[in-house]
N, C-alpha and C positions, 0 to 999 in steps of 0.2 A: 585470549579467550576469558581475561577478566577484565579487560578493557572496555568501556565505554566511548560510545561514537556520537552523543547525543547533540552535540553543540558543532559538528562539522559541515560544511555547504554541500556535500556531496551524500547523496543514499548509494551506497555500492553493494552491488549482488552481484555474487560469483559462485560458480560451483566447487572450484577447484583453485584455492581453498576456500571453504565455505564460508560465503559470507550473507547475511539478511538484514533486510532492512523492514523496519517497522514505522508505520505511520498511523495516527490516531485523529479522528475529527470528531469534535461536537456537534452530534447532529442525531436525532430523532428518526432512525429508518425503519422502526417497526411498526408506526400506525398505519392503519387501511387504506389511506389515500396515497402512497408512495407508488408511483407509476415507473419510475426507472431512477437508477443511481449509477453515476457514473464516477470513476476514478480517474482523474488527470495529473499525469506525471510530466515532466519537463525532461527529456533523454538528450544527457552531453555527450552521449555515445551510440554508436553506429551498432546494430545488433540484429543477425537473422533470427535468433531464437527469440530475444526478447525476454520476459520475465514472466512469473507466474505470481498471481494474487490471492494469497488466500485470508481468509477471515481469523481474527484470533479473539477470542471469550474472554480469556483472562487478562488482570488488569496487568501492569507495567507503568514503570516510570521512566520516562525519556533520559533523564541523567542518571540511573541506577541499571538500566538495562546491560547486560553482558552477553555472549554467546551462553555461560555457563548458566544463569537465573533466566533466560529468555522463555516467554511461556510458550506452552504447545501450540501445535500449527494444526488448522482442519484440514484431513486428507482430501477435501475437494479446492479445488482452485480453476482460475480463470487464466488463458493464457493471455498475454499482452499481442501478438504477434511479433514481427520484424518491426525494428527501430529506427528513425532515423536520426542522424546528430544533431543537436541543436532545434529539435523540434517537441512539440505536445504530442501526447498520444493518451486520448481516452480508451477507456476499457471499462466496458458496461460489466459493473458487480451484483447487478439488481438480484440474479438468481442464489449468489452467494449470502448476500445480506439479510434475504428473506429468511435465511435459518437462522439466523440470532436469537438467542433467546435471554440478553441481557438485559438488566433493569435501569441501567444509566442511560444517559441521553449522549451517549459517544459511540461509536462504532471504529475497529482496530482492525488494519489490515499488515500483513507482511509479505514482504516480496522476497520470492526466491528464483532460481532460475536454474537450468540445466548448462549453460552456455560456458565453456571453458574460459573466457574471456569475459572479464568483468564487464556488468553494467553499470553506467554512470548514471544517473539522476539528481536533479537537483533538489535540494532539501529546503524547508521552510526557512532556514537561516540567509538564504540569498534573495528573499523578499518577493520580488518580482515573478520569479519562475517556481516560487515554493507549490507541494502538492497540493490539489484541490478536489474539492467533492462537490458535485451537483446531484441535487436532489429534487428530481421533477415531480412534484404531486398533481394528483388529479383535481380540475376545475371544481371549486362549491358553487352552487348557482344561487 
């Protein structure tokens, strides 16, 4: 409960015991020209239930976050749907990032699941398969 997993190569999400993963991106998603925001995560494991993406608006530090000091999670979430092992999954998170009120140029998510078997996702420490955020903007003339 007091352990930090900020440097591991996997983002582990599990319902029993409870494991949550947190990801943050330096991106401004509040401007009016945002058309779509997609979270791309590389799944190392297969899962019929997948994971839930929840917005996190409180600040946290990657090397200091633990289960005990983790920020509260938004009750709203987006479901990933089923996952294939060793493949990318894109989740449209536009509807939940539109709710953000933060003043910084970052967006932060918590990953949770109701699956009884752990979901393993690649972290940024893996390099090539690290989490990605794609922000599509309206074209300006």
